[in-house]
C-alpha positions as CSV (number, residue, x, y, z in Angstrom):
1,D,0.1,0.2,0.1
2,R,2.7,2.4,0.7
3,S,4.1,1.8,-2.8
4,V,0.7,2.5,-4.2
5,Q,0.5,5.8,-2.1
6,Q,3.9,6.9,-3.5
7,I,2.9,6.2,-7.1
8,L,-0.3,8.4,-6.3
9,K,2.1,11.3,-5.3
10,E,3.4,11.4,-9.0
11,I,0.2,10.9,-11.1
12,D,-2.2,13.4,-12.2
13,M,-5.6,12.6,-11.1
14,K,-7.1,13.2,-14.4
15,E,-4.3,10.8,-16.2
16,L,-5.2,8.2,-13.4
17,A,-8.9,8.5,-13.9
18,T,-8.2,7.9,-17.8
19,A,-6.2,5.0,-17.1
20,L,-8.6,3.4,-14.6
21,K,-11.2,3.4,-17.0
22,G,-9.8,0.3,-18.6
23,T,-8.9,-1.6,-15.3
24,S,-10.7,-4.4,-13.2
25,E,-12.9,-3.2,-10.3
26,E,-10.2,-5.0,-8.2
27,V,-7.4,-2.7,-9.5
28,Q,-10.0,0.4,-9.1
29,Q,-10.5,-0.4,-5.4
30,K,-6.7,-1.2,-4.6
31,I,-6.2,2.7,-6.0
32,L,-9.2,3.8,-4.0
33,K,-8.2,2.3,-0.7
34,N,-4.9,4.1,-0.8
35,M,-6.4,7.6,-1.4
36,S,-8.3,9.9,1.1
37,E,-11.8,9.7,1.0
38,R,-12.2,13.2,-0.8
39,A,-9.7,12.4,-3.2
40,G,-11.3,8.8,-4.0
41,T,-14.7,10.5,-4.6
42,Q,-13.1,13.5,-6.6
43,L,-11.5,10.6,-8.9
44,K,-14.9,8.1,-9.2
45,E,-16.8,11.7,-10.3
46,D,-13.9,12.4,-12.8
47,M,-14.3,8.6,-14.1
48,E,-18.2,9.0,-14.2
49,F,-18.3,12.5,-15.8
50,M,-15.6,11.2,-18.5
51,G,-18.0,9.3,-20.5
52,P,-17.0,6.9,-23.4
53,T,-13.1,6.9,-23.8
54,R,-11.4,5.3,-26.9
55,L,-9.3,2.2,-25.8
56,R,-6.1,4.2,-27.4
57,V,-6.7,7.0,-25.2
58,I,-6.8,4.8,-22.1
59,E,-3.6,2.5,-22.9
60,Q,-1.8,5.9,-23.4
61,A,-2.7,7.0,-19.9
62,Q,-1.9,3.5,-18.5
63,Q,1.6,3.6,-20.4
64,R,2.3,7.2,-18.8
65,I,1.7,5.8,-15.5
66,V,3.9,2.7,-15.8
67,A,6.7,5.1,-17.2
68,I,6.4,6.8,-13.8
69,V,6.8,3.4,-11.9
70,R,9.8,2.5,-13.7
71,R,11.2,6.0,-13.3
72,L,10.4,5.5,-9.3
73,E,11.8,2.0,-9.5
74,E,15.0,3.1,-11.4
75,A,15.6,5.7,-8.6
76,G,15.5,3.3,-5.9
77,E,12.3,4.9,-4.4
78,L,10.1,2.0,-5.3
79,E,10.6,-1.8,-5.4
80,I,8.4,-3.8,-7.6
81,Y,7.9,-7.8,-6.7
82,R,7.8,-9.9,-9.8
83,G,6.9,-13.5,-9.6
84,G,9.1,-16.2,-10.6
85,E,11.8,-18.0,-8.6
86,D,12.4,-15.1,-6.1
87,E,9.1,-14.3,-5.7
88,V,8.3,-12.4,-2.4
89,V,5.2,-11.9,-0.7
90,V,4.7,-8.6,1.3
């Protein structure tokens, strides 16, 4: 959760709203539970009022967020746990 909160500090909320339109309810809830109630409400409203959005626009927003995550990881500010032999459960 701390990693998610750290990522959220770096992301524009309008961009996040766009990126989340293409995600599962599980992903959306993970993000929302790491935000203040007020910020979460605003994010949900932004997503609702956005209306239909082209998949290409959603994917571009998601890629910009992935770029932020990678930058944080490369800077040593964030550690990403990936599956495989060295899988770690936090």
